C-alpha positions in Angstrom: 119.9 75.7 30.6 121.8 77.9 33.1 122.7 81.4 31.9 124.2 84.6 33.4 122.0 87.6 32.9 123.7 90.5 31.3 120.8 92.9 32.2 117.7 92.9 34.2 115.1 90.8 32.5 111.5 90.8 33.6 110.7 88.1 36.2 114.0 86.3 35.7 116.4 88.5 37.7 119.0 91.2 37.8 122.3 91.6 36.0 124.8 89.0 37.1 122.2 86.5 38.3 122.6 82.9 37.3 119.2 81.5 36.4 117.8 78.4 34.8 115.7 78.8 31.6 114.3 76.7 28.9 116.8 75.8 26.2 114.6 77.2 23.4 114.2 80.6 25.2 117.9 80.8 25.7 118.9 79.9 22.2 116.2 81.9 20.4 116.2 85.0 22.5 118.6 85.5 25.4 121.8 84.4 23.8 121.4 85.9 20.3 120.1 89.2 21.8 123.2 89.3 24.1 121.0 89.5 27.1 122.7 86.5 28.7 125.6 84.1 28.3 126.0 80.4 29.2 126.8 79.9 32.9 130.2 78.2 32.4 133.2 78.8 34.7 135.0 80.6 31.9 132.0 82.9 31.2 131.7 83.6 34.9 135.2 84.9 35.0 134.6 87.0 31.8 131.5 88.5 33.3 133.2 89.5 36.5 136.0 91.1 34.5 133.5 93.1 32.4 130.9 93.7 35.2 131.9 97.4 35.7 131.7 98.1 32.0 128.4 96.3 31.6 126.9 98.2 34.6 128.1 101.5 33.1 126.7 100.6 29.7 123.4 99.7 31.3 123.1 103.0 33.1 123.8 104.8 29.8 121.1 102.8 28.0 118.7 103.4 30.8 119.3 107.1 30.7 118.7 107.3 27.0 115.5 105.2 27.4 114.2 107.6 30.1 114.7 110.6 27.8 112.8 108.9 25.0 110.2 107.7 27.4 109.5 111.3 28.6 108.4 112.1 25.0 106.7 108.8 24.2 104.7 108.4 27.3 101.0 109.2 26.7 101.4 109.3 22.9 98.6 108.1 20.6 99.2 106.5 17.2 96.5 105.8 14.6 96.2 102.6 12.6 93.7 102.3 9.8 92.1 99.0 9.3 88.9 97.6 7.5 86.2 96.4 9.9 82.6 95.3 10.0 79.7 97.2 11.5 80.2 95.5 14.9 83.8 96.8 15.0 85.4 93.4 14.3 88.6 93.8 12.2 89.1 92.0 8.9 92.4 90.7 10.2 94.3 92.1 13.2 97.0 94.5 14.4 100.2 93.0 15.5 103.2 94.2 17.6 105.0 94.8 14.3 102.2 97.2 13.1 102.3 99.0 16.4 106.1 99.4 16.3 105.8 100.8 12.8 103.1 103.3 13.7 105.1 104.6 16.7 108.3 104.8 14.5 106.3 106.9 12.0 105.6 109.3 14.9 109.4 109.8 15.2 110.2 107.1 17.9 112.4 104.2 17.3 110.5 101.2 18.7 111.1 97.5 18.0 108.3 95.0 17.9 109.9 93.1 20.8 109.4 96.3 23.0 105.6 96.3 22.5 104.0 94.5 25.4 100.9 93.0 23.8 99.2 89.8 25.1 97.4 89.1 21.8 96.8 90.8 18.4 94.2 93.5 18.4 91.1 92.4 16.5 88.6 95.2 17.2 88.2 99.0 16.6 88.7 101.3 19.4 91.4 102.8 21.7 93.9 100.3 23.0 96.3 101.2 25.8 99.5 99.2 26.2 103.1 99.3 27.6 106.2 99.9 25.7 109.4 98.6 27.3 112.2 100.9 26.2 114.6 99.4 28.7 114.4 96.6 31.3 113.8 99.3 33.8 111.8 101.8 31.7 108.2 101.3 30.5 105.8 103.9 29.2 102.1 103.8 28.2 100.8 104.6 24.7 97.4 104.4 23.1 96.8 102.8 19.7 93.7 104.2 18.0 92.4 101.5 15.5 89.8 103.0 13.2 88.4 102.6 9.7 89.2 106.2 8.6 91.0 109.2 10.0 87.7 110.9 10.7 86.5 107.9 12.8 89.9 108.0 14.6 89.2 111.6 15.6 85.7 110.7 16.8 87.1 107.8 18.9 89.7 110.1 20.3 86.9 112.4 21.5 85.3 109.5 23.3 82.7 108.3 20.8 82.1 104.5 20.7 81.4 103.9 17.1 80.4 100.3 17.6 77.6 101.2 20.1 76.2 103.7 17.5 76.1 100.9 14.9 74.3 98.6 17.4 71.7 101.2 18.3 71.0 101.9 14.6 70.4 98.2 14.1 68.1 98.0 17.1 66.0 101.0 15.8 65.7 99.4 12.4 64.5 96.1 14.0 62.0 98.0 16.2 60.6 99.8 13.1 60.2 96.5 11.3 58.3 95.1 14.3 56.0 98.2 14.4 55.2 97.7 10.7 54.4 94.1 11.4 52.1 94.9 14.2 50.4 97.6 12.0 49.9 95.1 9.2 48.6 92.6 11.7 46.1 95.1 13.0 45.0 96.0 9.4 44.5 92.3 8.6 42.4 91.9 11.8 40.3 94.8 11.0 39.8 93.6 7.5 38.7 90.2 8.8 36.3 91.8 11.2 34.7 93.8 8.3 34.3 90.6 6.3 32.6 88.9 9.2 30.3 91.8 9.6 29.4 91.8 5.9 28.7 88.1 6.2 26.3 88.7 9.0 24.5 91.5 7.2 24.0 89.2 4.2 22.7 86.5 6.4 20.1 88.9 7.8 19.0 89.8 4.3 18.5 86.1 3.4 16.4 85.5 6.5 14.2 88.5 5.6 13.7 87.2 2.1 12.6 83.8 3.5 10.0 85.4 5.7 8.5 87.4 2.8 8.3 84.3 0.7 6.4 82.5 3.4 
């Protein structure tokens, strides 16, 4: 489907460009979000008549986004989730969760503005871009932790998953030491038994000589 862009959109083009997109993308996103209109002759005339107004509105929205971006850029939001010892989440953190966490900090952010390739499935600090306007993006950090205390530790630079792994390694090493110690004790015990057997054998030989 051919559409006329009403604002700058990612890799598609600038306002006023006529581009070809997939029908589903146009019907489900561009058209209902009023980011584009069908590229018909009538719509082309409408766009040209409204172009000045659209450009002025775009500049206004961009200015507002820049003001919000100055405050939002570099912010960190905490999201508490349950996770295993290895740091793997029991579930995931989605764009909706991130938008809600940022909104709770006092910023109005829609899930569609969160640029996330895939849901977050592990503890830690996750940096990502927030697109407040087609021409305004800022960076935020999402701190995913099991508790507020762990979130503070992660913010200080601690890697909680590594701590857990080291603990497991130490426990395994300790078990191996115990096993080696038991093995050494068993070997020593076996040696003692062999020695006792030899001593008894000598005694028997001595008895035989006396009998003769």
